[in-house]
C-alpha atoms as one frame of an Amber mdcrd trajectory, in Angstrom:
protein
  -3.425  -2.894  43.879  -5.351   0.034  45.321  -6.729   2.663  42.812  -5.175
   6.388  43.185  -7.418   8.623  45.249  -8.549  11.897  43.817  -7.525  14.977
  46.052 -11.047  15.473  46.860 -11.562  12.073  48.133  -8.385  12.266  50.135
  -9.441  15.488  51.799 -12.969  13.631  52.666 -11.068  10.830  54.212  -8.861
  13.033  56.391 -11.757  15.059  57.479 -13.711  11.782  58.443 -10.677  10.361
  60.481 -10.367  13.836  62.245 -14.057  13.875  63.216 -13.424  10.313  64.982
 -10.576  11.749  67.155  -7.340  11.108  65.510  -4.686  13.743  65.730  -2.702
  15.548  63.441   0.442  13.534  63.394  -1.769  10.242  63.196  -3.653  11.717
  60.148  -0.282  12.255  58.351   1.015   8.988  59.307  -2.039   7.062  57.835
  -2.563   8.971  54.582   1.004   9.588  53.653   0.724  13.391  53.643   2.524
  16.370  55.233   1.236  19.022  57.795   0.225  21.435  55.247  -2.229  18.824
  53.428  -3.842  18.038  56.665  -4.333  21.662  57.664  -5.881  22.453  54.157
  -8.180  19.407  54.258  -9.428  20.417  57.647  -9.978  24.243  56.604 -12.041
  23.217  53.329 -13.754  20.283  52.046 -12.811  21.327  48.249  -9.064  21.552
  47.429  -7.707  25.256  46.597  -6.685  25.517  42.917  -3.014  25.112  42.298
  -1.260  28.253  41.454   0.099  28.592  37.830   3.850  29.033  37.684   4.737
  32.439  36.357   5.028  32.435  32.557   8.845  32.509  31.419   9.661  35.676
  29.732  11.096  36.266  26.297  13.901  38.034  25.148  11.402  39.868  22.479
   9.172  40.974  25.675  10.963  44.473  25.742  10.391  45.275  21.789   6.790
  43.997  21.846   5.261  47.681  22.192   7.493  48.947  19.433   6.831  46.157
  17.284   2.899  46.734  17.874   3.208  50.597  16.995   4.797  49.742  13.562
   2.314  47.246  12.815  -0.393  49.793  13.854   1.089  52.252  11.654   0.820
  49.763   8.790  -2.865  49.986   8.770  -2.947  53.487   6.840   0.380  53.086
   4.933   0.189  51.942   1.274   0.017  48.114   0.816   3.517  47.898  -0.979
   5.371  50.138   1.884   4.327  48.162   5.045   6.572  46.595   7.450   7.880
  43.015   6.572   9.404  40.769   9.646  12.817  41.422   7.811  12.384  45.124
   8.133  11.034  45.130  11.715  14.223  42.924  12.565  16.649  45.219  10.913
  15.065  48.326  12.522  15.235  46.466  15.803  18.967  45.910  15.301  19.579
  49.495  14.151  17.267  51.695  16.261  16.948  49.754  19.372  20.124  47.708
  19.911  18.637  44.289  19.364  21.726  42.864  18.283  22.507  39.622  19.994
  19.188  39.856  22.004  16.558  38.952  19.361  16.850  36.670  16.273  15.232
  36.997  13.068  13.077  33.959  13.380  11.695  35.006  16.883  10.493  38.554
  15.125   9.201  36.562  12.204   7.081  33.985  14.614   5.575  37.037  16.652
   4.821  39.270  13.315   2.995  36.351  11.636   0.272  36.116  14.259   0.346
  39.630  15.921  -0.318  41.418  12.686  -3.707  39.847  12.212  -4.555  40.132
  15.782  -4.161  44.040  15.374  -6.168  43.990  12.337  -9.055  42.100  13.934
  -8.744  44.344  16.931  -9.331  47.457  14.834 -12.093  45.835  12.666 -10.109
  45.859   9.613 -10.517  41.853   9.282 -13.262  39.493  10.471 -12.441  36.890
  13.354 -11.715  33.405  12.130 -15.174  31.703  12.988 -16.478  28.518  11.640
 -20.392  27.364  10.866 -21.461  24.342  11.697 -22.762  22.374   8.860 -25.608
  19.629   8.517 -25.345  17.083   5.758 -28.080  15.191   4.452 -27.991  11.249
   3.742 -26.807  10.026   0.276 -25.751  13.491  -0.818 -22.298  14.597  -0.040
 -18.712  13.287   0.132 -15.100  14.497   0.150 -12.105  13.202  -1.473  -8.263
  13.791  -0.907  -4.967  12.028  -0.914  -2.127  11.708   2.015   1.183  10.332
   2.217   1.908   7.199   3.837   5.022   5.355   4.542   5.378   1.473   4.085
   8.027  -1.011   4.159   7.551  -2.786   0.617   9.896  -5.846   0.539  12.332
  -4.430   2.953  12.643  -0.956   1.461  10.939   2.250   2.835   9.015   3.773
   0.451   6.114   6.855   0.506   2.910   6.051  -1.307  -0.093   7.835  -1.742
  -3.523   6.863   0.108  -6.778   7.893  -1.382  -9.572   8.618   0.776 -13.275
   8.967  -0.034 -15.740   9.913   2.855 -19.434  10.090   2.970 -20.259  13.183
   4.957 -23.403  11.896   6.581 -22.311   8.753   8.062 -18.519   8.979   7.838
 -18.026   5.931   5.982 -14.600   5.975   4.413 -12.949   3.997   1.703  -9.271
   3.924   1.358  -6.922   2.703  -1.511  -3.098   2.889  -1.415  -0.996   3.234
  -4.587   2.349   4.096  -6.007   1.363   7.954  -6.942  -1.285  10.598  -6.672
  -1.693  10.836 -10.512  -4.654  10.507 -12.708  -4.809   6.756 -12.603  -4.573
   6.513  -8.891  -7.182   9.425  -8.776  -9.612   7.380 -11.275  -9.006   3.845
  -9.590  -9.691   5.147  -5.904 -13.173   6.636  -7.274 -14.168   3.188  -9.207
 -13.083   1.188  -6.088 -14.728   3.343  -3.613 -18.036   3.598  -5.583 -18.183
  -0.445  -5.969 -17.920  -0.821  -2.088 -20.197   1.705  -1.044 -22.674   0.347
  -4.012 -23.615   3.525  -5.433 -22.525   7.294  -6.149 -23.432  10.602  -3.864
 -26.277  12.576  -5.733 -25.006  15.788  -4.423 -21.530  17.120  -4.446 -18.001
  15.821  -3.800 -15.571  18.411  -2.545 -11.969  18.118  -4.018  -8.841  19.833
  -3.755  -7.508  21.408  -6.806  -5.776  18.160  -7.986  -3.829  18.275 -10.906
  -5.394  14.822 -11.846  -8.791  16.716 -12.211  -8.189  20.573 -12.378  -6.010
  21.900 -15.191  -6.071  25.407 -14.006  -8.140  27.798 -11.545  -9.561  30.861
 -12.996  -8.753  33.715 -10.910 -10.065  33.781  -7.444 -13.640  32.269  -8.382
 -14.566  28.742  -8.065 -14.657  28.172 -11.726 -12.041  25.468 -12.993 -10.561
  24.310 -16.220 -10.878  20.672 -15.844  -8.872  17.555 -17.489 -10.466  16.012
 -20.247 -10.530  12.483 -18.575 -11.881  13.801 -15.500 -14.580  15.303 -17.267
 -15.357  11.960 -18.915 -15.283  10.257 -15.595 -17.655  12.597 -13.847 -20.173
  12.129 -16.833 -19.871   8.380 -16.350 -20.789   8.073 -13.078 -22.775  11.392
 -12.670 -20.454  13.135 -10.429 -21.008  16.872  -9.416 -17.813  18.338  -8.171
 -17.057  21.239  -5.796 -13.626  22.661  -5.932 -12.525  24.119  -2.617 -10.208
  27.172  -2.203  -6.738  26.793  -2.618  -4.441  26.797   0.445  -5.240  26.568
   4.104  -8.801  27.762   3.678  -9.695  25.037   1.221  -8.550  22.498   3.751
 -11.287  23.720   6.128 -13.953  23.193   3.340 -13.545  19.587   3.903 -12.277
  18.812   7.175 -13.708  15.574   7.310 -11.596  13.649   5.054  -8.673  15.660
   6.116  -9.020  14.423   9.756 -10.078  10.937   8.525  -6.800  10.442   6.769
  -4.688  11.538   9.854  -7.062   9.201  11.791  -6.740   5.961   9.587  -2.765
   6.687   9.279  -2.345   6.970  13.107  -4.618   3.934  13.923  -3.811   1.490
  11.125  -0.450   2.547   9.715   1.593   2.383  13.073   3.536   0.733  13.255
   4.959   0.989   9.591   3.249  -2.294   7.828   5.505  -4.614   5.930   4.118
  -6.032   2.946   5.590  -7.832  -0.475   3.125  -5.952  -2.725   0.814  -3.022
  -2.970  -2.042  -5.627  -3.532  -1.212  -7.258  -0.164  -1.493  -3.884   1.630
  -4.800  -3.175  -0.099  -6.406  -6.338   1.162  -5.374  -5.157   4.596  -6.578
  -1.764   3.735 -10.284  -3.257   2.811 -10.492  -5.541   5.907  -9.503  -2.428
   8.144 -12.400  -0.234   6.492 -14.817  -3.099   7.156 -13.812  -3.176  10.506
 -13.882   0.753  11.038 -17.695   0.567  10.447 -18.195  -0.600  14.008 -16.595
   2.732  15.584 -18.329   5.766  16.699 -17.008   9.241  15.617 -16.967  11.808
  18.330 -20.214  11.768  20.562 -22.405  10.275  17.824 -24.938   8.148  19.325
 -24.597   5.228  16.514 -21.857   3.769  14.825 -20.631   4.359  11.219 -22.053
   1.191   9.988 -25.553   1.962  11.405 -25.344   5.127   9.826 -24.356   3.937
   6.376 -26.874   1.452   6.635 -29.456   4.347   6.412 -27.558   6.321   3.679
 -26.614   3.597   1.227 -30.067   3.006  -0.200 -30.028   6.746  -1.306 -27.008
   6.593  -2.998 -27.499   6.902  -7.191 -27.003   3.426  -8.784 -23.929   2.589
 -10.382 -23.571   2.480 -14.164 -23.827  -0.887 -15.799 -20.670  -0.413 -17.878
 -17.259  -0.305 -16.290 -14.724   2.737 -16.861 -11.240   2.157 -18.012  -9.191
   3.908 -15.197  -5.734   3.235 -16.819  -4.012   5.258 -19.538  -3.100   3.546
 -22.986   0.469   4.156 -24.515   1.976   2.804 -27.513   5.879   2.915 -27.242
   8.210   1.431 -29.274  10.275  -1.588 -27.984  14.052  -0.790 -28.201  16.882
  -2.946 -28.675  17.235  -3.828 -25.118  13.295  -5.229 -25.074  12.329  -2.393
 -22.966   9.482   0.107 -23.299   9.718   3.559 -21.754   6.600   4.744 -19.967
   6.409   8.076 -17.719  10.317   8.039 -17.808  10.600   4.613 -16.520  11.783
   1.447 -18.334   9.827  -1.835 -18.297  10.883  -5.125 -20.148   8.917  -7.260
 -22.974   9.532 -10.503 -24.418  12.912 -10.111 -26.543  11.005 -11.070 -29.575
   9.140  -7.657 -29.477  12.158  -5.692 -30.007  11.576  -3.121 -32.914   7.856
  -3.758 -32.758   5.283  -1.213 -31.079   3.396  -2.572 -28.146   0.177  -1.449
 -26.551   0.620  -0.442 -22.691  -2.071  -0.026 -20.194  -0.461   1.805 -17.016
  -2.593   1.756 -13.911  -2.147   3.273 -10.637  -0.046   0.313  -9.158   0.924
  -1.842 -12.290   1.519  -1.826 -15.927   0.361  -4.370 -18.581   2.037  -4.526
 -21.746  -0.293  -6.174 -24.830   0.876  -7.680 -28.258  -2.614  -6.765 -30.027
  -5.071  -8.350 -27.313  -2.472 -10.597 -25.941  -1.022  -9.904 -22.577   2.629
 -10.556 -22.709   3.971  -8.785 -19.615   2.787  -7.345 -16.313   4.984  -5.262
 -13.794   4.462  -3.431 -10.536   4.429   0.149 -11.408   8.074   2.013 -10.337
   7.494   4.942  -7.701  10.725   6.867  -8.879  11.569   8.382 -12.347  14.416
   7.197 -14.202  14.146   3.721 -12.920  14.041   0.173 -14.751  12.432  -3.057
 -14.036  13.138  -6.139 -16.015  12.115  -9.599 -15.878  14.670 -12.360 -16.643
  11.981 -14.499 -18.258  11.864 -12.001 -21.035  15.464 -12.468 -22.002  15.922
 -16.074 -22.030  15.809 -17.048 -25.882  18.518 -14.344 -26.290  20.622 -15.741
 -23.310  20.523 -19.110 -24.956  22.462 -17.642 -27.804  24.558 -15.438 -25.705
  25.235 -17.359 -22.350  28.147 -15.175 -21.453  25.685 -12.154 -20.795  23.985
 -13.867 -17.785  26.339 -13.445 -15.031  26.250  -9.624 -15.300  22.961  -8.993
 -16.492  20.329  -6.724 -14.490  17.511  -8.834 -14.998  19.417 -11.594 -12.875
  20.382  -9.067 -10.162  16.484  -7.987  -9.671  15.575 -11.750 -10.001  17.886
 -12.471  -7.003  16.808  -9.266  -5.115  12.701 -10.402  -5.528  13.737 -14.065
  -4.541  12.805 -15.569  -7.939  16.395 -16.728  -8.524  17.321 -18.459  -5.079
  20.454 -19.812  -3.710  19.528 -23.112  -4.790  19.647 -21.716  -8.495  23.340
 -20.132  -7.820  24.395 -23.604  -6.400  22.972 -25.839  -9.116  24.425 -23.245
 -11.698  28.077 -23.313 -10.056  27.895 -27.207 -10.235  26.788 -27.398 -13.854
  29.530 -24.920 -14.865  32.142 -26.898 -13.198  31.025 -30.145 -14.746  30.365
 -28.912 -18.386  31.978 -25.410 -18.736  30.876 -22.020 -18.237  28.660 -21.735
 -21.800  27.233 -25.389 -21.218  26.479 -24.836 -17.908  24.761 -21.695 -18.449
  22.673 -22.816 -21.359  21.429 -25.703 -19.096  20.432 -23.296 -16.087  18.488
 -21.346 -19.199  16.611 -24.361 -19.616  15.819 -24.842 -16.305  14.356 -21.261
 -15.964  12.227 -21.752 -18.845  10.561 -24.346 -16.926   9.248 -21.827 -14.377
   6.915 -20.719 -17.238   4.893 -23.954 -17.105   5.680 -25.521 -13.553   5.040
 -23.808  -9.992   8.130 -22.090  -8.774   8.586 -24.169  -5.615   8.446 -27.465
  -7.681  11.385 -26.214  -9.797  13.281 -25.306  -6.833  12.662 -28.580  -5.290
  13.880 -30.254  -8.548  17.036 -28.514  -8.598  17.868 -29.226  -4.898  16.969
 -32.821  -5.464  19.159 -33.141  -8.837  21.958 -31.066  -7.072  22.305 -33.677
  -4.115  22.281 -36.677  -6.547  24.952 -35.017  -8.850  22.417 -34.896 -11.837
  23.571 -31.675 -13.507  21.409 -31.795 -16.509  18.136 -29.778 -17.379  16.327
 -33.175 -18.015  17.000 -34.334 -14.766  15.754 -31.282 -13.057  12.695 -31.359
 -15.395  12.010 -35.021 -14.305  12.181 -34.158 -10.422  10.340 -31.212 -11.093
   7.306 -32.933 -12.824   7.406 -35.564  -9.993   6.839 -32.816  -7.216   4.138
 -31.376  -9.613   2.450 -34.633 -10.083   2.559 -35.609  -6.464  -0.506 -34.367
  -4.472   0.797 -35.249  -1.103   3.891 -34.515   0.285   5.298 -32.111  -2.269
   5.662 -28.903  -0.117   7.368 -30.879   2.816   9.877 -32.643   0.199  10.490
 -29.210  -1.089  11.179 -27.962   2.265  13.339 -30.696   3.096  15.565 -30.938
   0.238  16.020 -26.896   0.536  17.324 -27.271   3.871  19.323 -30.104   3.099
  21.060 -28.397   0.233  21.583 -25.216   2.480  23.367 -27.263   5.196  25.930
 -28.477   2.729  24.737 -32.073   2.781  25.105 -32.603  -1.232  26.823 -36.043
  -1.220  24.685 -39.105  -0.971  25.924 -41.715   1.824  26.154 -45.306   1.470
  23.104 -47.452   1.445  20.938 -44.126   1.238  18.030 -44.469  -1.572  19.019
 -42.451  -4.500  17.570 -38.947  -4.477  16.651 -39.346  -8.213  14.403 -42.387
  -8.899  13.186 -43.934 -11.929   9.869 -42.394 -13.195   8.496 -45.941 -14.461
   9.413 -47.421 -11.290   7.185 -44.768  -9.424   4.458 -45.349 -11.833   4.532
 -49.143 -11.415   4.572 -48.891  -7.703   1.588 -46.660  -7.835  -1.873 -47.990
  -6.782  -3.745 -48.917  -9.828  -7.623 -48.816  -9.393  -9.229 -52.386  -9.959
 -10.526 -53.088 -13.235 -14.382 -54.048 -12.993 -14.921 -54.619 -16.816 -15.992
 -58.495 -17.671 -13.262 -60.656 -18.994 -13.107 -60.892 -22.828 -15.056 -63.577
 -24.820 -14.734 -65.268 -28.111 -17.982 -66.232 -28.446 -18.509 -63.735 -31.442
 -15.898 -65.547 -33.428 -17.213 -69.006 -32.682 -20.376 -67.930 -34.421 -18.242
 -66.896 -37.404 -16.654 -70.148 -37.707 -20.096 -72.077 -37.172 -21.636 -70.032
 -39.909 -18.524 -70.553 -42.167 -18.796 -74.590 -41.645 -22.442 -74.459 -42.707
 -21.931 -72.643 -45.805 -20.485 -74.901 -48.591 -17.421 -73.490 -50.449 -18.104
 -72.156 -53.853 -16.403 -74.248 -56.467 -15.666 -77.149 -54.507 -16.185 -80.669
 -55.997 -19.240 -82.406 -55.537
């Protein structure tokens, strides 16, 4: 495939062939152009610039002079008696027959830009200019949040992307969390400092985030900071610099603003599909490491090379870690749930009526009974939601088996994949064989096995027991333990049994080896290592007998 030629190359080729004696028609056929192109090439070696098409007019063009006069008259008018876009639109309709010609949005867009241009023209306002900045290594950084969309377990959700960017090298560290709250703000700092291996010794630029700033004092740089943010700054020795509110403040930390957009376009398109935020953050860490090899703009070296110079100049990390989560002490309600930030999370039913200790992190929530962890949930992203774990209600369900079919915990377990179709099939067969109450109790006993056996092995035990018609919890436990004890082939057997069950092959054919095998037989057939110990001997006993024969019996007759 021939490479497309530029117009300069085309003109040069036409002029070269013309000098060799080719006619105008022959030049047209050879180069696939028209008469005018050949004539233009012979007249000049440099192509003429194309004429720009005339700019399409606007219905507002007839009113621009009038609007400009009104805006110039506002320069000397009192501040509270100047034209607004709505007032200009109304005057155009009333005084200049603008009805049906111009719209309010057309006027509003023109006034928004033209008002400032007029003020700059007459010297009432300075032109918007930017000053190039020079950043010293190890001194400055910028922090910001950005919104990102991900597909979490098949559902499209919006998360917060934390970014800390070193101003000198451009090295950036990112972290995705469920929200842009204070916990995510602190956790992002701790993660970034650990990755960088230090803390910038100069200023770190921030927006007026609620996680850090409680209130802005007038039009100054002074801020009333949140108490916990003050503690974080003191712990790591951070010197905060707060930007101006609005679009002006965005220009003061343009590095991280552009970095978030670049990261979102290059790594989060197409939308990633993950099962958890921890999985996504592992991918983000890998992307951050790979980005060290890129060059920013026209820089001579890569981000990683600049960071190698900057890293030794960072301040060392403190020896003691900082707890980024927030502690709560809610009381467990009668539904075995605790309420944190307007969301409900389940805990073991034995905690009903008691007070629990809850640690709320950026993306998860941990519940403690004293110092013992009793529950862990992924943090909910919307207010008024509930997340429950079926395992927390099993002891209660043993006494109330009729509550299981409609339980919210069961529906969430099905949605997450923990309660599989194999569970449903075995449950239905057990209820048919033993009745609804006893069959459900048998299922609950099986669900309790998940506490000490791997999930896949319990599912494999259910599938095998169902194929053999063994509808008791003991039979499932036997098969699940066999899968758990078998080091080789367990995963393959699990897959085979699951596929067999889903295809409807639940009956055992004639001459087929029973699916449920004897555990004693299995252990007898297992390979027993050779016993290298010496054979037992009775020499010690012979010595005892010999000594007894040599010693006369006391009290014997002479």
